[in-house]
C-alpha positions in Angstrom: -4.5 -6.8 10.4 -3.7 -10.0 8.8 -2.6 -8.1 5.7 0.3 -6.2 7.3 3.9 -6.9 8.1 5.9 -4.6 10.0 9.5 -6.0 10.3 10.5 -2.6 11.6 8.7 0.5 13.1 9.4 4.2 13.2 10.4 6.6 10.6 12.1 9.8 9.7 10.0 12.5 7.7 11.0 13.2 4.5 8.8 15.4 2.9 4.9 17.1 3.1 3.3 14.1 3.0 4.6 13.3 6.0 3.7 16.3 8.4 0.7 14.6 10.0 1.8 11.3 9.9 -0.6 8.8 11.5 2.1 6.5 12.9 3.4 9.5 15.0 -0.1 10.3 16.1 -0.8 6.7 17.2 2.2 6.2 18.8 1.9 9.7 20.7 -1.6 8.3 22.2 0.7 5.7 23.9 3.6 8.1 25.1 5.5 6.6 22.1 7.8 8.4 20.0 7.2 7.9 15.9 10.8 8.7 15.1 12.2 5.9 17.1 13.2 3.4 14.9 13.6 -0.3 15.7 13.3 -3.7 14.5 10.2 -5.5 15.7 10.1 -8.7 17.9 8.3 -11.7 16.5 6.7 -9.6 14.1 9.9 -9.7 12.0 9.2 -13.3 10.6 5.4 -13.2 10.5 5.4 -14.2 6.9 6.9 -17.2 7.9 5.1 -18.0 10.8 2.7 -21.3 11.2 -0.2 -22.6 12.9 -0.3 -25.5 15.1 -0.8 -27.8 12.4 2.6 -26.6 10.8 0.6 -24.6 8.0 1.3 -20.8 7.3 -0.5 -18.3 8.8 -0.3 -16.1 5.6 -1.8 -18.2 2.7 -0.6 -18.8 -0.6 -2.0 -15.8 -2.7 -2.2 -13.2 0.0 -1.0 -9.9 -0.2 1.1 -8.4 2.4 1.5 -4.7 2.7 5.1 -4.1 4.3 6.2 -1.5 6.6 2.8 0.2 6.7 4.6 1.9 10.0 7.6 2.9 8.5 9.5 2.9 4.9 11.2 -0.6 3.8 14.2 1.4 2.2 14.4 3.8 5.3 18.9 4.0 5.8 18.4 3.4 9.7 16.9 -0.1 8.5 19.9 -1.1 6.4 21.3 -3.3 8.9 17.7 -5.7 9.0 16.7 -5.6 5.1 19.0 -8.4 3.9 17.0 -10.7 6.3 13.9 -9.2 5.3 14.5 -9.7 1.7 15.1 -13.4 2.7 12.0 -13.9 4.4 10.5 -12.9 0.8 12.5 -15.2 -1.0 11.0 -17.8 1.1 7.4 -17.1 0.1 7.0 -16.9 -3.5 3.6 -17.8 -3.4 2.9 -14.5 -1.6 2.5 -11.2 -2.6 4.3 -8.5 -1.3 3.4 -4.7 -1.4 6.0 -2.1 -0.9 5.5 1.5 -0.6 8.3 4.2 -0.1 8.7 7.6 0.0 12.7 6.9 -1.2 13.0 5.3 -4.2 16.4 6.9 -4.9 17.8 4.4 -2.4 16.2 1.2 -3.9 18.9 0.3 -6.5 21.6 0.2 -3.4 19.3 -2.0 -1.4 18.1 -4.9 -3.7 19.4 -8.2 -3.1 22.1 -9.9 -5.3 20.0 -12.4 -7.2 17.1 -9.9 -7.8 17.8 -9.8 -11.5 15.0 -7.8 -13.1 12.8 -8.1 -10.4 11.1 -10.7 -8.2 7.6 -11.7 -9.9 5.4 -11.4 -6.3 6.7 -8.0 -5.6 4.6 -5.2 -6.1 6.3 -1.8 -6.3 4.6 1.8 -5.1 5.6 5.2 -4.3 3.9 7.7 -2.4 3.0 11.0 -4.7 1.2 13.4 -2.1 1.1 16.4 -5.0 2.4 16.9 -7.9 6.0 17.6 -6.8 6.3 14.3 -5.3 5.0 13.0 -8.2 7.6 14.2 -10.6 10.2 13.7 -8.2 9.6 9.8 -7.2 7.6 8.3 -10.4 10.2 8.6 -13.0 12.4 6.9 -10.4 10.1 4.2 -10.0 10.1 3.8 -13.7 13.4 3.1 -14.1 13.6 0.6 -11.5 13.6 -3.4 -12.0 10.3 -4.5 -10.9 7.8 -6.4 -12.4 4.7 -4.8 -10.7 4.4 -0.8 -10.4 2.2 1.4 -8.8 1.4 4.9 -7.2 0.0 5.8 -3.7 -1.2 9.5 -3.8 -2.0 9.3 -0.3 -1.8 11.5 1.8 -3.6 13.4 -1.3 -3.0 17.0 -0.6 -2.3 18.6 -3.7 -3.6 17.8 -7.4 -1.8 15.1 -9.0 -1.5 14.2 -12.8 0.0 11.2 -14.2 -1.1 11.2 -17.6 3.0 11.1 -18.8 3.6 8.3 -16.6 0.7 5.8 -17.3 0.9 5.8 -20.6 4.7 4.2 -20.2 2.4 0.8 -19.8 4.4 0.3 -16.6 2.0 1.5 -13.9 -0.5 -1.1 -13.0 -2.5 0.4 -10.1 -3.0 3.8 -8.6 -4.5 4.5 -5.0 -5.6 7.8 -3.3 -6.7 8.5 -0.2 -7.3 11.9 2.0 -5.6 12.5 5.4 -6.9 11.6 9.0 -6.2 12.3 12.4 -4.7 16.1 13.8 -4.3 18.4 11.2 -5.8 16.6 8.5 -5.5 18.8 5.0 -8.8 18.6 2.6 -9.0 16.5 -0.4 -10.8 18.1 -3.4 -13.4 15.8 -5.3 -11.8 17.3 -8.6 -8.2 16.1 -7.8 -9.7 12.7 -7.5 -12.0 12.6 -10.2 -9.1 14.0 -12.8 -6.8 11.0 -11.4 -9.7 8.6 -12.1 -10.1 10.2 -15.8 -6.5 9.4 -16.4 -6.4 6.0 -15.3 -9.7 5.3 -17.1 -7.9 6.1 -20.3 -5.4 3.3 -19.9 -7.5 1.1 -18.3 -5.5 1.2 -15.0 -7.2 0.1 -11.6 -8.2 3.1 -9.6 -8.9 3.0 -6.0 -10.2 6.0 -4.0 -9.6 4.6 -0.7 -11.2 7.0 1.7 -12.3 11.1 1.9 -10.3 11.8 4.8 -11.4 13.9 7.6 -11.7 16.9 5.5 -13.3 16.6 2.0 -14.2 19.6 -0.3 -16.9 19.1 -3.4 -18.5 21.9 -5.2 -16.9 24.2 -3.0 -18.2 23.1 0.1 -15.6 21.5 3.1 -16.9 18.5 4.4 -15.7 17.7 7.9 -15.8 13.7 8.3 -14.3 12.7 11.4 -15.3 9.0 11.4 -13.0 6.9 8.8 -15.5 4.4 8.4 -17.8 7.1 6.8 -14.8 8.6 4.6 -14.4 5.3 2.9 -18.2 4.7 2.3 -18.4 8.2 0.7 -15.6 7.2 -1.1 -17.2 3.9 -2.5 -20.8 5.9 -3.0 -18.6 8.2 -5.5 -18.3 5.2 -7.9 -14.8 6.5 -9.1 -13.0 3.2 -8.1 -12.7 0.5 -11.3 -10.8 -2.7 -11.6 -8.6 -2.2 -14.8 -6.4 -4.7 -16.6 -5.5 -8.1 -14.0 -2.4 -7.8 -12.3 -0.8 -11.1 -13.3 1.5 -12.4 -10.2 3.5 -15.4 -11.0 3.1 -16.9 -7.7 5.0 -20.3 -7.3 5.7 -23.1 -4.5 9.3 -23.4 -2.7 10.4 -25.7 -5.8 9.4 -22.7 -8.5 6.1 -24.6 -9.8 3.2 -22.4 -10.2 0.2 -22.9 -7.8 -2.8 -23.8 -9.1 -5.6 -21.2 -8.9 -7.9 -23.3 -6.7 -5.3 -23.6 -4.1 -4.8 -19.6 -3.7 -6.0 -17.8 -0.8 -9.8 -16.4 -1.5 -10.6 -12.9 0.4 -13.8 -13.4 2.7 -15.8 -10.4 2.9 -18.3 -9.7 5.3 -21.7 -7.5 4.4 -20.3 -4.4 5.6 -17.4 -4.8 3.0 -19.5 -4.3 0.2 -19.7 -0.4 0.6 -16.3 0.4 1.2 -13.7 2.3 -0.7 -10.7 0.1 0.1 -12.6 -3.3 -1.1 -10.5 -3.5 -4.5 -7.4 -3.4 -2.8 -8.2 -5.4 0.6 -6.8 -8.6 1.6 -10.1 -9.3 2.7 -11.5 -10.1 6.3 -9.7 -12.3 8.7 -12.3 -13.6 10.4 -11.1 -13.1 13.7 -14.3 -13.1 15.3 -14.5 -9.5 16.8 -17.3 -8.4 14.9 -20.5 -9.7 13.8 -21.2 -7.7 10.7 
């Protein structure tokens, strides 16, 4: 996917949300071991890669989700992180979405010129249930980042964030069910409650998908097709766009980039009814589908 940057791969399970890790599952399908942690090859410098015309493949204004098959603040990745920060430093025109289950490690892992945060970095913590929300979100609120969000995925227990949302620091909340083997049920009532809290504070809320096991009105639905899960999330009508998140993107010289020169996501017909639409980087137009 054109919106993902994985400078390293593999991870160490740290909480109950990791029990049915999708990365471990997918690696096992190819006789791999998700616990084997390694620096990626050419992909490590993906944000700096250029096409034959000398233009960056990742365009100004795009958002890259970082370490979706690992954790950016994983201890085993300490030897490589400084170089990853340097790559981010060289692309102040791109938005970088960081997600971690290890916010306690963040203060010791920031670059020396971090200050109160780089304006193009969006820091998020995973909160799969209330226990992890109460453990990780307070740490997130104490960290020097310009942009902060919460990802409730896999959403395996009710989560209330109201006391954290009212601080005004959280700009986005996403939630998603669990997929692949051993998927635990996501309850509609949990999603609706979280939606209502975000709505109260006009904070963007994205219901990405139901996962493979979804409970509504006391009935368990088995949804084996992930595409159907995102469709059902869309049809729920619970996702909404709150206050805009203003990223101060600049060129290499520090000058603001005009809106007309920023990347505009392209969507295909089938994208209109996808739960991920509000947080999606758009179609890469790779030509692999005709939808």
